[in-house]
KOLTOR-272577 format. One record per atom (N, C-alpha, C): y, z, x; residue in one letter. Coordinates in steps of 0.2 Angstrom, whole numbers, plus 5000, padded with zeros to 4 digits. Layout:
YZXA/...
***
This chain:
545949725242M/545749795242M/545549815249M/545849875252K/545649895259K/545049945258K/544449935262L/543949975262L/544050035267L/543950085264T/544050155269T/543350185269T/543250235274R/542650275274R/542550315268R/543150335265T/543050375259T/542750335253T/542950275252K/542650235247K/541950215248K/541850195254L/541050195256L/540650255255L/540950305256Q/540550375255Q/540450385248Q/540950365244D/540950365236D/540350325234D/540350265236A/539750215234A/539250245236A/539050275242A/538350315244A/538250365239A/538750405236R/538650465232R/538350435226R/538550375224Q/538450345217Q/537750305217Q/537450305224H/536850275225H/536850195225H/537550175226I/537650105226I/537350075233I/537450115239I/537250095245I/536950165248I/536550165253S/536350235257S/536950255261S/536950315262A/537450345267A/537350315274A/536850305276E/536750275283E/536950195282E/536950165277Q/537250095277Q/537950105275Q/538250155273A/538950165272A/539250175279A/538950215283D/539250235290D/539150165295D/538550135294T/538450065298T/538950015296T/539150015289L/539649965287L/540349985290L/540450045289Y/541150065291Y/541350055298Y/540750065303E/540850065310E/540849975311E/540549945308F/540549865309F/541249835307F/541549865301L/542249845299L/542749875304L/542649925307K/543049955311K/543049915318K/542549885320S/542449855326S/542649775326S/542749765319H/542949685318H/543549685314H/544149705316P/544749715311P/544949635309P/545149635304G/545449565301G/546049545304G/546249485303N/546849455307N/547449475302N/547349495296E/547949505291E/548249565294E/548949565292P/549349625294P/549149695291P/549149745294T/548849805292T/549449865295T/549449915292F/549949975295F/549450015300F/549449995306D/549150035311D/549550025317D/549450055323L/549750055329L/549749985332L/549249945332T/549149885335T/549749845332T/549649835325H/550149785321H/550949805321H/550949875322V/551649905323V/551949885330V/551549885334L/551749855341L/551949785341L/551449745338Y/551549675336Y/552249655334Y/552349685328Y/552949665324Y/553649695327Y/553549755330L/554049795334L/554249745340L/553849725345G/553949675350G/554249615348G/553949585343G/554149525341G/554849525337G/555049565334L/555649585330L/556249595335L/556049625340I/556549645346I/556649575350I/556149535351A/556249475354A/556649425350A/556549425344I/556949385338I/557549405339I/557649475337G/558349495337G/558749485343G/558449485349A/558849475355A/559149405355A/558849355352M/559149295351M/559449265345M/559549325341T/559949315334T/560449365333T/560249425331L/560749475328L/561049495334L/560749515340F/561049555345F/561249505351F/561349445350M/561649395354M/562349415356M/562549425362N/563249445364N/563649375367N/564249395368L/564749345371L/564549315378L/564149355381G/563949345389G/563649275389G/563249255384W/562949185385W/563449125384W/564049145382E/564649095381E/564849065389E/564649105393S/564849085401S/564449035403S/563849025400F/563348965402F/563648905400F/564048905395G/564348835392G/563748805388G/563948755384G/563548715379G/562848695383G/562948665389T/562348635393T/561848695394T/562148745397G/561748795399G/561348835394G/561748835387I/561348865382I/560848825380I/560948755380V/560448715377V/559748715383V/559948725389G/559348725394G/559048785393G/559348845393I/559048915392I/558648915385I/558848885380S/558548885374S/557848845374S/557948795378L/557248755379L/556748785383L/556948825388I/556548865392I/556148915389I/556548955384Y/556349005380Y/555848975375Y/556048915371A/555648885366A/554948865370A/554948845375A/554348825379A/553848875380A/554248935383I/553748995384I/553549025377I/553949015372G/553649045366G/553149005362G/553148935363F/552648895361F/552048895365F/552148905371K/551548925376K/551148975373K/551449035372F/551149105370F/550849085363F/551249055359T/550949035352T/550249005352T/550248955356T/549548915357T/549048955361T/549248985365S/548749035368S/548449095364S/548949125361F/548649175356F/548249155350F/548449095348D/548049055343D/547349035345D/547249015351S/546648985353S/546249055354S/546449115355R/546149175356R/545949215350R/546249185344G/546149225338G/546649285336G/547149275340Y/547749335339Y/548149305335Y/548149315328I/548449275323I/549149295322I/549249365322V/549949405321V/550249395327V/550149405334P/550549385339P/550749315340P/550249275337A/550449205337A/550949185332A/550949215327G/551449195322G/552149225324G/552149285327M/552749315329M/553049265335M/552649235340C/552949205344C/553149125342C/552849105336A/553049035333A/553649055329A/553749115326T/554349135323T/554949135328T/554849165334F/555349165339F/555549095341F/555149045341V/555348975343V/555848945338V/555648965331I/556048945325I/556748975326I/556849045327A/557349075328A/557849055333A/557649025338L/558048985343L/558348925341L/558148895336T/558448835334T/559148835333T/559448875329P/560148885328P/560548885335P/560348925340L/560648935346L/560648865350L/560048835350F/560048765353F/560448725350F/560548715343I/561048665340I/561648685342I/561948755342Y/562548775343Y/562748755351Y/562248755356G/562448745362G/562548665362G/562048625359L/562148555359L/562748535356L/562948565351Q/563648545347Q/564248555353Q/564148615357Q/564648635361Q/564648585367Q/564048565370A/563948525375A/564348455373A/564248425367L/564448365365L/565248365362L/565548435363G/566248425361G/566248425353G/565748435350L/565748435342L/565848495338L/565948555342W/566048615339W/566748615336W/566848625329P/567548615326P/568048665326P/567848735329D/568348785330D/568148835335D/568448895336D/568448945341D/567848985339D/567548985334S/567049035333S/566449025337S/566049075338T/565449085343T/564849095339T/564249085343Y/563649095340Y/563549165337Y/563849215340Q/563849275338Q/564149285330Q/564449235328D/564749245322D/564349215316D/563749185319Y/563249145314Y/563049195309Y/562849245311H/562549295306H/562949355303H/563649345304R/564149385301R/564649355297R/564749295297Y/565349265293Y/565049195289Y/565349185284I/565249115280I/565649065283I/565349015285Q/565648945287Q/565248885285Q/565648835284W/565348775281W/564948735287W/565248745293H/564948705299H/564248745301H/564048805299W/563448825301W/562848785297W/563048745293L/562548705289L/562148665294L/562448635300Y/562048595305Y/561448635308Y/561648695309M/561148735312M/560648755307M/560848765301E/560348785296E/559848735294E/560148665294L/559748605292L/559148605298L/559448605305G/558948605310G/558448655310G/558648715308T/558148765308T/557648755303T/557848735297L/557348715292L/556848665294L/557148615297A/556648555300A/556148585305A/556348625310V/555948645315V/555448695312V/555748735307G/555248785304G/554748755300G/554948705296V/554348675292V/553848645296V/554148605301A/553648565306A/553148615309A/553448675311L/552948725315L/552548755310L/552848775304A/552348805299A/551948765297A/552048695296W/551448645294W/550848645300W/551048655306K/550648645311K/550248715312K/550548775311F/550148835313F/549948875307F/550448865302K/550248905296K/550148975296K/550649005299Y/550649085299Y/551149105294Y/550949145290P/551449175284P/552049205287P/552149245293F/552749265295F/553249215297F/553049145298M/553449095300M/553949075294M/553749095288V/554149085282V/554749125282V/554749175285M/555349225285M/556049185288M/555949165294P/556649125295P/556849075291P/556349035288I/556548985283I/556849015278I/556649065275A/556849105269A/557549125270A/557649155276V/558249185278V/558749125279V/558549065281T/559049005283T/559248985276T/558848985271L/558948955264L/559449005261L/559349075262W/559749115259W/560549105262W/560549105269Y/561249085272Y/561549025269Y/561148975268M/561348915265M/561648915258M/561448975254T/561748975248T/562449005248T/562649035253M/563349055254M/563748995258M/563448975264D/563848915267D/563948855262D/563448835258L/563548785254L/564148785249L/564248855246S/564848865242S/565448865246S/565448885253A/566048865257A/566248795257A/565748755258M/565848685259M/566048655252M/565748675247I/565948645241I/566748665239I/566848725241S/567548745239S/568048735245S/567848695249V/568248665255V/568548735259V/568148775260G/568248835264G/568748885260G/568848885254D/569248925250D/568848985248D/569149045248M/568749105247M/568649105238M/568349065235D/568149065228D/567549105227D/567649165225W/567049205225W/566649195219W/566949165214E/566649155208E/566149095209E/566349045213L/565948985214L/565349015219L/565549055223R/565049095228R/564449125224R/564649165220K/564249195215K/563749155212K/564049095208L/563649055205L/563049015209L/563348995215V/562948955220V/562349005222V/562549065223S/561949115226S/561449125220S/561749125214M/561249135208M/560749085207M/561049025207Y/560648955206Y/560248945211Y/560448945217T/560048935223T/559548995224T/559649045221G/559049095221G/558549075217G/558749055211L/558249025206L/557848975208L/558148925213L/557748875215L/557248895220L/557548945225M/557048975230M/556449015226M/556549045221I/555949075216I/555549025214I/555848975212G/555348915209G/554948885215G/555248875221L/554948855227L/554348915229L/554548965229A/554049025230A/553449025226A/553549005219L/553049005215L/552548945216L/552848895218W/552448825219W/552048845225W/552348875230V/552048885237V/551448935235V/551648985231D/551149035229D/550549005225D/550648955221I/550048925217I/549748885223I/550048845227R/549648805232R/549248835236R/549548895238S/549148935244S/548748995241S/548648995235R/548349065231R/547649085235R/547349035238S/546649055241S/546749065249S/547349065251K/547449065258K/547849125260K/548349125264A/548749175266A/549349185261A/549749235261D/550349245257D/550949215260D/550949155259Y/551549115262Y/552249125258Y/552149145251A/552749155247A/553149215247A/552949265251F/553249335251F/553949335252F/554149295258W/554849295260W/555249255256W/555049195253L/555349165249L/555549195242L/555049235240Y/555149275234Y/555749325236Y/555649355241L/556149415243L/556849395244L/556949335247F/557649315248F/557849275241F/557449245238G/557549205232G/557849265227G/557549325226V/557649375222V/558349405223V/558449405230I/559049445233I/559649405231I/559549325232A/560049285231A/560249275223A/559749275219F/559849275212F/560149335209F/559849395210W/560049455208W/560749465210W/560849465217G/561549475219G/562049435216G/561949375215G/562449335212G/562449355204G/561949365201L/562049385194L/562349455193L/562249505197S/562449565197S/563149575198S/563449525202L/564149525204L/564549485199L/564249455194Q/564649425189Q/565149475185Q/565749445183N/566149495179N/566149475172N/566149535168S/566149515161S/566349585157S/566749575153D/567049635148D/566649635142D/566249595141S/565749585135S/565149625135S/565149675130E/564449705129E/563849665129E/563949615125L/563449565124L/563149535130L/563549525135A/563449495141A/563049545145A/563349605145K/562949665149K/562249675146K/562149675140F/561549675137F/561049625139F/561349555139I/560949505141I/560749515149I/561149545153Y/560949565160Y/560449615160Y/560449665155L/559849715155L/559249675153L/559249625148C/558649585146C/558449545152C/558849515156I/558649475162I/558249525167I/558449575168N/558249635173N/557549655170N/557549665163L/556849675161L/556349625161L/556549565160L/556149505162L/555949495168L/556349525174M/556149525180M/555549565182M/555649625178I/555049675179I/554349645177I/554449615171G/553849585167G/553549535172G/554049485175I/553849435179I/553349465186I/553749525188G/553449555194G/552749585193G/552649615187V/552049635185V/551549575184V/551749525181L/551349465179L/551049435186L/551549425191L/551349395197L/551149435203L/551149515201I/551049555206I/551449555212I/552149555211R/552649545216R/553149595214R/553149655219R/553549705219R/554249695219R/554549645222V/555149635223V/555549625217V/555249585212F/555549575205F/555549645202F/555049685202V/555049755199V/555649795202V/555649795208V/556249845212V/556849825210V/557049765210F/557749735208F/557849735201F/557349725197G/557449725190G/557549805187G/557249855190A/557349925190A/558049935191A/558249915197L/558949935199L/559449905194L/559349845192G/559849815187G/559849855180G/559249865178S/559149915172S/559449975172S/559350015178C/559750075179C/560550065180C/560650015182G/561450005182G/561749995176G/561249965171Y/561549955164Y/561550025161Y/561050065162L/561050135159L/561650175161L/561850165168A/562350205170A/563050175167A/563050115166H/563650095162H/563650115155H/563150125151L/563050155145L/563350225145L/563050265151A/563250325151A/564050345153A/564350305157D/564950315160D/565450285156D/565350235152D/565850195148D/565750195140D/565150175138V/565050175131V/564950245128V/564550285131F/564350345127F/564550405132F/565150395135R/565450445140R/565450515136R/565650525130D/565750585127D/565250605122D/564650565122S/564250575116S/563550625119S/563550685116W/562950725118W/562350705116W/562350655112L/561650625109L/561350575114L/561750545118F/561450495123F/560950515127F/561050575130P/560450595135P/559850605130P/559950635125I/559350645120I/558950585119I/559450535117A/559150475115A/558750435121A/559150445126L/558750415133L/558150445135L/558050515134T/557550545135T/556950525130T/557150515124A/556650495119A/556450415121A/556850375122I/556650315125I/556250315131I/556250355136G/555850365142G/555150385139G/555150435135L/554450465132L/554150405128L/554450365125A/554250305121A/553950255126A/554250245131I/554050195136I/553350225140I/553250285141I/552750325143I/552150305139I/552250325132Y/551750315127Y/551550235127Y/552050185128L/551850125128L/551350105133L/551550135139G/551050125145G/550350155143G/550350205140I/549650225137I/549250175134I/549650145129L/549350105124L/549150035128L/549650015133W/549449965137W/548849975141W/548750025144Q/548150045148Q/547550045144Q/547650055137K/546950055133K/546849985131K/547349945130N/547249875128N/547349825133N/547449835139E/547649795144E/547249735145E/546549745145L/546149685146L/546149635141L/546149655134L/546149615128L/546849575128L/547449615130I/548049575129I/548149525135I/547849545141T/547949505147T/547549445145T/546949445143E/546549385142E/546949335136E/547149365131K/547449325126K/548149295129K/548449335133A/549149305136A/548949245141A/548449255144R/548349205150R/548149145146R/547849135140L/547649085137L/548249025136L/548949055136I/549549015133I/549848995140I/549549015146L/549848995153L/549548935155L/550048905158P/549748835162P/549148855167P/548748805167P/548048815171P/548248835178P/548748805181A/548848825188A/549048895189A/549448915185L/549748995185L/549049035183L/548649015179R/548049055177R/547549065183R/547549005186K/547049015192K/547449065198K/548049065198L/548449105202L/548249175201L/548449185194L/548249265192L/547549285193L/547049235192D/546349255192D/546149265200D/546549245204S/546449255211S/546649315214S/547149345210R/547349415211R/546949475209R/
***
């Protein structure tokens, strides 16, 4: 919870602290900002600069670098990585956690470029594709770059332990869900297989995120990016499944409602957002296909909406009692995670 001047003044009005203490405490907190990300100009500049630098070496890489050849790309990548690592250690020693995390993430983002240049220099690159295609197309031979990125990412994350460093790791795992399916299908455009691989790999990423969440519950939020891309991979693969069965579509709705419940339980908005999108998609299907000509459907849907609002009122009144009883059946590790929230 973020402490603001208004909250401190409210505490003073309720005689919890004096008005003078409220002002003194606010000035102290203002002059000693935490290292956690906040929405202010300082952190906006941190992330804007970091993302521009990372994007320059990833999404915005152009064909001009191909003129350096494999050996040149390897050399330039190493120079950039050394500079990024130097900035990381310098910022870390001075307590600038967010800039240090951005610089460390920059080093991880350089890994695919380095491996690409190394393969080019050794004559091991299998076709005429370029590094620019890495973030655009699905190819089985990207796996070498992805495995190397995971290795470097895990090693640096283990050393520095900045939450933002998990972002390129999560993105790389997401890429692997697509490239693995291309390898399994021997390059054939088997979309059914790709959707299944995406769905099940997403589930594995969500499981990994939960494990990381439990292990790091008293530290920083290392699980955010794993949850995000795990849910994207799972929900995307699930939503693209084809089915002419109304039962299957209803099961899809139930899965999305379950995602909303999990999101509320874990206090993870990404589950709620995608679960809500899937639920709305199912309602759109009912409106367009099943009850296209029924004038009762909008009325019934309105009644359901009002019933859900009333359910929310009942939940608010009994939330503490229900939550306490529900947590008794949860595993101890998950119970501790929820208690820390």
